[in-house]
N, C-alpha and C positions, 0 to 999 in steps of 0.2 A: 504494501500499499503505500510505502516511502516513498518508491520509484516513481508511483504514478503522480504522485504530488509532487514528487520535485518537476518532472517533467511540464505538467500545466503550470508551474510557478515558474517555469526557464519560458515558455509559451507566451506569457503576459509580459515577462521581462522585455522577451525581442522584439513581440509586437508594439512597446511601448518605449523603447530605446530612441527614438528621435525624437520623444515629448514628453515632457512632464507636467504637464502643462492639464487640471481640471475639467476647463471651458474650452477644448479642445474636442472638434468634432467626430475630427478621427481617432485621436486618440486617448479622448476624455470621456466624460458620461455626456455631452451634451449634443442634444438632440436637434438636428436644424429643419425646419417644417416648414411651411406656407411658402412666402411669394420671395419670386429669385429676382434681382435687378445685375445690373452690369452697368458699368461708369467707368470713369476714371480717379484716379487716386490723387488727392490733392494738397492731403495734407498726413505726417505718419507719425505719432506717437509710440511710446514702448511699447502698449497693449493694446492699439487699436488704430484703425486708419477714419478719414472720411474720404469719401467718395462723393461724386459728383456726375449728375446726368440730368439731359435735358427730357420734356416730354411735353405735346401738343396740350392746350388747355382749349375748350373751346367760349367762348367769349358772346352769351347769345344777345348782347345788346345790341352789337355790332356784327352777330352774323360769322364770324370770322375764327379762325385759329391764332389763339398768341403762344410761344414762347414760354415756358418756365424751368428755371432748373430747381433740382431739388437735390439736398443734402443728404445723406444717411451715415450715421458714426456705426463702428459693423468694428467687429473683434479683431484681433490678428493674434491667430495662436501660434504658441514658440517657434513652433515649427516650421512655418510659414515666415517670421518676418526676417531674416535675410533676404529671399526672392521677390519680396514684393516691397519695389521702391515707389516714391515720387511720378508721376506720370502715367504708371503701367494702365492697361486696361481690365478690369476685376470682376468677377463674379460673388455678388450676397447674397446668403439667405436669410432666411427668417428666425430667431430663435426664441426661445423666453427671455425675458428680459432681464441685463445683466448687470446695469445699473441705472441710472437715474436715463441716460441718452443711448444704452447701448443697447439695440432691440434686436441688432443681426449681425451675421462671422460670414467670414472669408470662407469662399467655396475653396478658388481659384484663381489661376490667372491666366486672362485669356491672350492677350500680346503685352510685348513688353514697351518700354518709353520707343526704344530703338526703330523696332517693329512697326508702330505706329506711322509715323512721320512718312 
């Protein structure tokens, strides 16, 4: 029995080897669900990023569409902090509220800053 528990512990440790973050959707206990958005990273902080994307809003009074920008704060897992930089095009997905302003988590990097230009 001791051998089986050692093997399962080794598997868990190897799966979590890249990240010790509890609020990581890949290695931790955070479940990502709900809406997904794609946008450019405008600011980067130690454990979060700010993305910005444009959307079209219909203005009923003028019967036309107007452009509006939306900013979203998202949790940046420790395993992705070296991959993602300001200017990258990324995908975020909704999760449980992690703080007052963070309700999204970074899922993956779509394009780098160099690939966009």
